[in-house]
C-alpha positions, 0 to 999 in steps of 0.5 A: 529516436533519442536513445538512452544508455541504461535502465537502472532497477531499484532493489527492492521493488514490486510485490511485498509479503502482504500483497503476495499473501492477499493474492494467494488467499483469493487464488486458493479460495477460488481453487478450494470453493470455486467461482465466484469468490467475493472480495470486499474492495480491490484485493490490492491496488493494482489494475492488472492483478484485479483484472486477472482475478476477475477473469478467474471468478473473483467478484469485487464489491464495496458493499456486503449487500451485494454478496449473496447468502452462503458466499465465500468472502475475502477482506482486502489487504487494506483491512476493514472496519469492525462494523464490516466484520460484524455484518459478515459474521451475522450474515454467515459468510465463509470469510477469509481475512487477507488484511496485511498482518502489518495493518492488523498489528495497528488494529491490535494496538488501537484495540489494546490502548482503547481499553486503557482509555486512549484516544488516537491521532491517525496520520493518513489519507482520507477515504483510503480503505486502510484508513477507513479500516483502522478508524473503523476499529473504534466508534469514536475517539480517533482523529484523522490528520492528512498534513501538518495544517490539520494538526491544529484542528484536532480536538480530543476529549482529553490529552492525558491518554493520547496515541499516534498511529499511521497508515502503513503506506505513507511517505516516511518523510511526510509521516515524520514531519506530521508526527513532529507537528502532532508531538509539538501540539501534544507533547505527552502523546504516545508513539508506536514502539515501532513505527507503523509504516511497513518495512516494504514501504520503507525499503522501497522509498529508501531504494528510490532515494538511492536510485534518484541520485543516479538517474535523470528520470524515474519511472514507477510502475503502479496503479493510480489508486496505490498509495505506496506507488504514488509515494515512490513517485513523490520521493523521486521528485523530492530527491531531484529526479523527474518522475512518472507513474505508469499502470502499464508499458503502454502509458510510457511516452517517448518524449519523457526519455529525450535527452536522458542517458540513465533511467531509473525503474521501480514498482510499488508493492502491489505491482507484479513483476510481469508489468516491470518486464513489459516496461523494460521491453518497451524502454528497450524499443525506445532505445535503452541499451543495458539494464543494471540492478542496484544493490539493495535489501533482499526481503525474505519475510513470508506471512502465513495463510489463514486456517482453512486455506493452507 
């Protein structure tokens, strides 16, 4: 077996405040109302978290037609379209909204500017629930671009009142590049006062940039559906480190570590620390001798729970 010397942990890594809050909302709803509690879409994009909540009585659905009358319903951290909110209200469910407050901030900005006559260019990944939720704040007048090439095809009804918004979990570098292309095509477009990409996504990507310079290989703990976890792997590769993403320690492959002396480890904002610890245990079995954590930002943000669950 080829042993490697050191595991280097990125800081920060793992759960963010929005994920912590979303999981706690489902936890508390189960305690207060009992099982089942229905959750529209995976509460966060992590297999371990979803399976754990399922085992305690959460039922994950995509369509509200699968929710019985009188049920308790939680909206996932990614947010929902207005049409879903309206249907849930019409059907009289007890609803708790676990939308990340940083996603809600984007929704509020879209609603405010729409009243002022704005249309929107949204930078994000087609089909991602956060993108569907943000675009679903309006009936029309919001145009999705996934890359620089898409910008050429945007056809707004007017260009005097146009604003750009982004999915909160994008690659900071990619979003900046696409935003520049949008501004080049629509020079008067309004940018957000503060960028939409969330603090946790930014912090984890910045930490991986530092990490990638110090190691031969980066392992990202995260589920395949997790946008922010995928972006961490992309950032590591862009900054010169070989990188793999794993959902669990069982997915680690010994050949990845051959010839490597220092291996970096991080986790997406929806990946719990227990999975990181299991990966460390597995890497020690593969020959790692020591573990060191890089200096990094200490996150202290906490988001309040909805009324009725405090």
